[in-house]
C-alpha positions as CSV (number, residue, x, y, z in Angstrom):
1,M,0.0,0.0,0.0
2,N,1.4,3.4,-1.0
3,K,1.5,5.7,2.0
4,G,3.3,8.6,0.3
5,V,6.9,9.6,-0.2
6,I,7.5,10.8,3.4
7,A,6.5,7.4,4.8
8,R,8.5,5.5,2.1
9,Y,11.7,7.6,2.3
10,R,11.5,9.0,5.8
11,G,15.2,8.2,6.5
12,R,16.3,10.2,3.5
13,L,14.1,13.3,4.2
14,P,14.4,16.2,6.7
15,V,11.5,15.2,8.9
16,S,11.2,14.1,12.5
17,D,8.5,12.6,14.8
18,K,7.3,16.1,15.3
19,T,6.5,16.6,11.6
20,P,2.7,16.4,10.9
21,V,2.7,14.4,7.6
22,V,0.3,15.9,5.0
23,T,-0.1,13.4,2.3
24,L,-2.3,12.3,-0.6
25,C,-0.4,9.1,-1.1
26,E,1.8,10.6,-3.8
27,G,4.8,8.9,-5.4
28,S,5.3,5.3,-6.5
29,T,4.4,6.3,-10.0
30,P,4.8,3.8,-12.9
31,L,7.9,3.3,-14.9
32,L,6.5,2.2,-18.2
33,R,8.6,0.3,-20.8
34,A,8.2,2.1,-24.2
35,D,9.3,-0.3,-27.0
36,L,7.7,1.6,-29.8
37,L,9.4,4.8,-28.8
38,A,12.7,2.8,-28.5
39,A,12.2,1.6,-32.1
40,A,11.5,5.2,-33.3
41,V,15.0,6.2,-32.1
42,G,16.7,3.0,-33.3
43,L,17.2,1.3,-30.0
44,R,16.4,-2.2,-28.9
45,E,13.3,-3.3,-26.9
46,G,13.6,-2.8,-23.1
47,S,15.9,0.2,-23.4
48,V,13.5,3.2,-23.1
49,Y,11.2,3.8,-20.2
50,L,8.6,6.5,-19.3
51,K,8.3,7.8,-15.7
52,L,4.6,8.6,-15.5
53,E,4.5,11.5,-13.0
54,G,1.1,12.4,-14.2
55,M,-0.1,9.5,-12.0
56,N,0.5,11.5,-8.9
57,P,-2.7,12.6,-7.0
58,T,-3.1,16.0,-8.6
59,G,-1.7,14.9,-11.9
60,S,1.9,16.1,-11.8
61,F,5.3,15.6,-10.2
62,K,4.7,18.7,-8.0
63,D,3.0,16.5,-5.4
64,R,6.3,14.9,-4.4
65,G,7.7,18.2,-3.2
66,M,4.4,19.7,-2.0
67,T,3.8,17.0,0.6
68,L,7.1,17.9,2.3
69,A,6.8,21.7,1.8
70,V,3.2,21.8,3.3
71,S,4.1,19.3,6.1
72,K,7.0,21.5,7.2
73,A,5.0,24.6,6.9
74,L,2.5,23.1,9.3
75,E,5.2,22.0,11.6
76,E,6.7,25.5,11.7
77,G,3.3,27.0,12.6
78,S,2.6,28.7,9.3
79,Q,-1.0,29.9,8.8
80,G,-0.9,29.7,5.0
81,V,1.0,29.1,1.8
82,V,1.7,31.2,-1.2
83,C,3.0,30.4,-4.7
84,A,3.2,31.6,-8.2
85,S,2.3,29.1,-10.9
86,T,1.8,28.3,-14.5
87,G,-0.7,25.7,-13.2
88,N,0.7,22.5,-11.8
89,T,2.2,24.1,-8.6
90,A,-1.2,25.8,-8.1
91,A,-3.2,22.6,-8.3
92,S,-0.8,20.8,-6.0
93,A,-0.4,23.6,-3.4
94,A,-4.2,24.1,-3.3
95,A,-4.8,20.4,-2.7
96,Y,-2.2,19.9,0.0
97,A,-3.1,23.2,1.7
98,A,-6.8,22.0,1.8
99,R,-5.6,18.7,3.3
100,A,-3.6,20.6,5.9
101,G,-6.3,23.2,6.7
102,L,-4.1,26.1,5.6
103,R,-5.0,29.2,3.6
104,C,-3.6,29.1,0.1
105,I,-3.0,32.1,-2.2
106,I,-1.9,31.5,-5.8
107,F,-0.6,34.1,-8.3
108,I,-1.1,33.1,-11.9
109,P,-0.1,34.9,-15.1
110,K,-3.2,36.3,-16.8
111,A,-4.4,34.0,-19.7
112,G,-1.3,31.8,-19.2
113,V,-2.7,28.8,-17.4
114,A,-4.4,25.7,-18.8
115,V,-8.0,25.4,-17.8
116,G,-7.7,22.0,-16.2
117,K,-5.2,23.4,-13.7
118,I,-7.3,26.4,-12.8
119,A,-10.2,24.1,-12.2
120,Q,-8.3,22.1,-9.7
121,A,-7.1,25.1,-7.7
122,L,-10.6,26.6,-7.6
123,M,-12.2,23.3,-6.4
124,H,-9.7,23.0,-3.5
125,G,-10.7,26.5,-2.3
126,S,-7.5,28.4,-3.0
127,E,-7.5,32.2,-3.6
128,L,-6.4,32.8,-7.2
129,V,-5.0,36.2,-8.2
130,E,-4.3,37.0,-11.8
131,V,-1.2,39.0,-12.5
132,R,-0.7,41.2,-15.6
133,G,2.4,39.6,-17.0
134,N,4.1,36.3,-17.2
135,F,5.2,33.7,-14.5
136,D,8.2,35.7,-13.5
137,K,6.1,38.8,-12.6
138,A,3.7,36.5,-10.7
139,M,6.7,35.1,-8.8
140,T,7.9,38.5,-7.8
141,V,4.4,39.4,-6.5
142,S,4.0,36.2,-4.6
143,L,7.3,36.6,-2.8
144,S,6.3,40.1,-1.7
145,R,2.8,38.9,-0.6
146,A,4.2,36.0,1.4
147,A,6.6,38.3,3.2
148,E,3.7,40.7,4.1
149,L,1.5,37.9,5.5
150,G,4.3,35.7,7.0
151,F,3.1,32.8,4.9
152,T,5.3,30.0,3.5
153,V,6.3,30.2,-0.2
154,V,5.9,26.7,-1.7
155,N,7.6,27.3,-5.1
156,S,10.9,25.5,-5.7
157,V,12.8,28.2,-3.9
158,N,11.5,26.3,-0.9
159,P,14.2,23.7,-0.2
160,Y,11.7,21.1,1.0
161,R,10.2,21.0,-2.5
162,I,13.5,19.8,-3.9
163,E,13.9,17.3,-1.0
164,G,10.5,15.8,-1.9
165,Q,11.1,15.8,-5.6
166,K,14.4,13.9,-5.3
167,T,12.4,10.8,-4.3
168,A,11.6,10.2,-8.0
169,A,15.3,9.5,-8.6
170,F,15.1,6.8,-5.8
171,E,12.1,5.2,-7.5
172,V,13.7,5.1,-10.9
173,A,16.8,3.4,-9.6
174,E,14.8,1.0,-7.5
175,D,12.5,0.0,-10.4
176,L,15.4,-0.5,-12.8
177,G,17.7,-2.1,-10.2
178,A,20.3,0.7,-10.9
179,P,20.2,4.3,-12.2
180,P,19.7,4.6,-16.0
181,E,22.5,5.7,-18.3
182,L,20.5,8.7,-19.5
183,L,17.6,10.6,-18.0
184,F,15.6,13.0,-20.2
185,L,13.3,15.6,-18.6
186,P,11.6,19.0,-19.3
187,V,13.1,22.1,-17.8
188,G,11.1,25.2,-16.8
189,N,11.8,26.6,-13.4
190,A,14.6,24.0,-13.2
191,G,13.7,22.6,-9.8
192,N,13.1,19.1,-11.1
193,I,16.4,18.5,-12.8
194,T,18.0,19.9,-9.6
195,A,16.1,17.5,-7.5
196,Y,16.8,14.4,-9.7
197,W,20.5,15.1,-9.5
198,K,20.4,15.5,-5.7
199,G,18.6,12.2,-5.5
200,F,21.0,10.3,-7.7
201,C,24.0,11.8,-5.8
202,E,22.6,10.7,-2.5
203,L,22.2,7.2,-3.8
204,G,25.9,7.0,-4.6
205,G,27.5,4.8,-7.2
206,R,27.0,5.4,-10.9
207,R,24.9,8.4,-11.9
208,P,23.0,9.1,-15.1
209,R,23.7,11.8,-17.6
210,L,20.9,14.3,-17.2
211,M,19.4,15.6,-20.5
212,G,17.2,18.6,-19.9
213,Y,15.1,20.3,-22.5
214,Q,13.5,23.8,-22.6
215,A,11.0,25.1,-25.1
216,A,12.8,27.1,-27.8
217,G,10.7,30.2,-27.0
218,A,11.5,29.9,-23.3
219,A,15.1,28.8,-23.1
220,P,17.0,31.0,-20.7
221,L,19.5,28.3,-19.7
222,V,20.3,27.5,-23.3
223,L,20.6,31.2,-24.3
224,G,22.6,32.1,-21.2
225,R,20.3,35.0,-20.4
226,D,16.8,35.7,-19.1
227,V,13.9,35.7,-21.5
228,E,11.6,38.6,-20.8
229,D,8.6,37.4,-22.8
230,P,8.7,33.6,-23.0
231,K,6.4,32.0,-25.5
232,T,5.6,28.3,-26.0
233,V,2.6,26.0,-26.3
234,A,4.1,24.1,-23.3
235,S,2.6,26.4,-20.7
236,A,4.1,24.5,-17.7
237,I,7.7,25.4,-18.8
238,R,6.8,28.9,-20.1
239,I,9.4,30.5,-17.7
240,G,12.0,33.1,-18.6
241,K,13.8,33.4,-15.3
242,P,14.2,30.0,-13.7
243,L,14.5,30.1,-9.9
244,S,16.7,27.0,-9.7
245,R,19.1,28.1,-12.4
246,A,22.3,27.3,-10.4
247,G,21.1,23.8,-9.4
248,A,20.2,23.0,-13.0
249,L,23.5,24.1,-14.4
250,A,25.4,22.2,-11.7
251,A,23.3,19.1,-12.5
252,R,24.1,19.5,-16.2
253,D,27.8,19.9,-15.7
254,Q,28.4,17.4,-12.9
255,S,26.5,14.7,-14.8
256,A,28.3,15.5,-18.1
257,G,24.8,16.0,-19.5
258,L,23.2,18.9,-21.4
259,I,20.4,21.4,-21.4
260,D,19.1,22.1,-24.9
261,S,15.9,23.4,-26.5
262,V,13.2,21.9,-28.7
263,T,10.7,23.8,-30.8
264,D,6.9,23.8,-30.2
265,A,6.5,21.7,-33.4
266,E,8.9,19.1,-32.0
267,I,7.1,19.1,-28.6
268,I,3.7,18.6,-30.3
269,A,5.1,15.8,-32.5
270,A,6.4,14.0,-29.4
271,Y,3.1,14.7,-27.6
272,R,1.1,13.1,-30.3
273,L,3.6,10.2,-30.8
274,L,3.3,9.2,-27.1
275,A,-0.5,9.2,-27.3
276,K,-0.7,7.2,-30.5
277,A,2.2,4.8,-30.2
278,E,2.4,4.2,-26.4
279,G,-1.1,5.0,-25.2
280,V,0.3,7.7,-22.9
281,F,-1.5,11.1,-22.7
282,C,0.7,13.7,-21.1
283,E,0.5,17.5,-21.1
284,P,2.6,19.2,-23.8
285,A,5.4,20.3,-21.5
286,S,6.0,16.7,-20.4
287,A,6.6,15.7,-24.0
288,A,9.7,18.0,-24.1
289,S,11.7,15.1,-22.7
290,V,10.7,12.8,-25.5
291,A,11.2,15.6,-28.1
292,G,14.7,15.8,-26.7
293,L,15.3,12.1,-27.2
294,L,14.0,12.3,-30.8
295,K,16.2,15.3,-31.4
296,C,19.2,13.3,-30.2
297,R,18.4,10.6,-32.7
298,R,18.1,13.1,-35.6
299,E,21.4,14.8,-34.6
300,K,23.1,11.4,-34.2
301,V,23.9,11.9,-30.5
302,P,25.1,8.5,-29.2
303,L,22.3,6.8,-27.3
304,S,23.0,3.6,-25.3
305,G,22.1,1.7,-22.2
306,R,18.8,2.3,-20.4
307,I,17.0,5.6,-21.0
308,V,14.3,7.2,-18.9
309,C,12.1,10.0,-20.1
310,V,10.3,11.8,-17.4
311,L,6.7,12.9,-18.2
312,T,5.9,15.5,-15.6
313,G,2.1,15.9,-16.0
314,H,-1.1,14.2,-17.2
315,G,-2.7,15.2,-20.5
316,L,-6.0,16.1,-18.8
317,K,-4.2,19.1,-17.2
318,D,-4.5,20.7,-20.6
319,P,-7.7,19.5,-22.4
320,Q,-7.6,22.5,-24.8
321,T,-4.5,21.6,-26.8
322,P,-5.9,18.4,-28.4
323,M,-8.9,20.3,-29.6
324,R,-6.6,22.3,-32.0
325,F,-5.9,19.2,-34.1
326,K,-8.0,17.9,-36.9
327,Y,-9.4,14.4,-36.4
328,R,-11.4,12.2,-38.7
329,P,-15.0,12.1,-37.5
330,F,-16.5,8.8,-36.3
331,K,-18.8,7.2,-38.7
332,E,-22.0,5.5,-37.7
333,R,-22.2,1.7,-38.4
């Protein structure tokens, strides 16, 4: 029975007997073998796997860090939590705050969040505030508001978020029997790549190369400068000033990996491929990891050993994107 990541990895997390555990039984997500994807990149069966983080309670990887961040906020006597979000953090913060009985205030960029994520946050009773501007403006406002109220910020600047998210690395290594040779993942605010690297380092032994991918219109780590007006269909990684920049660059360098960009067209192609070939419906940002793998194949980057692509959120987070495509109508029989 899954009791959540704090119960499963208590000895590896900064908690004590005094920590009130706020959990929705997150973690223990599937690691799905993807043989058709492997064939698409010229690899043998059993070499490519998908980490389905959309199977977490609120539909994204954010729950791993949120269980710890909210548990520690409660332990420290906080009366509420605050975050800025492009959607997944909002849904997760709202759910865990509701579970903990804490007030939750969320700042979102105006017209920049998928409807499925807004619906979750509203249903959990959070206070949503639209900010004129992008995620980075919303982040600035949220930090200021948290300081005024004395509430806990639960974005990835909160170190407990990283601590919780590192548990995904433990699961991948346990399921495979050892870390993979390559791990591909989307990069937006850059907390997740930072967390995976922390997890693999704590495990000791061989570590994977981390292959991070940003959307081409929101690729500050690739360009080496902030992007003032990030643009991409992948709203979850539409971030121009990543808060975990230093951790992501360290993860890239220390793992001998890379952080590159993929276009929106490449993201959507991977998004559709996953759904049609592997039966996996993820949100567009999640497909950046697979788009990166496909790009490596096209550019003849050597691929060997076992490869894991992290899919960070479920496709139902963003029900609007599939409606843009043309499909053949069903015919009556």
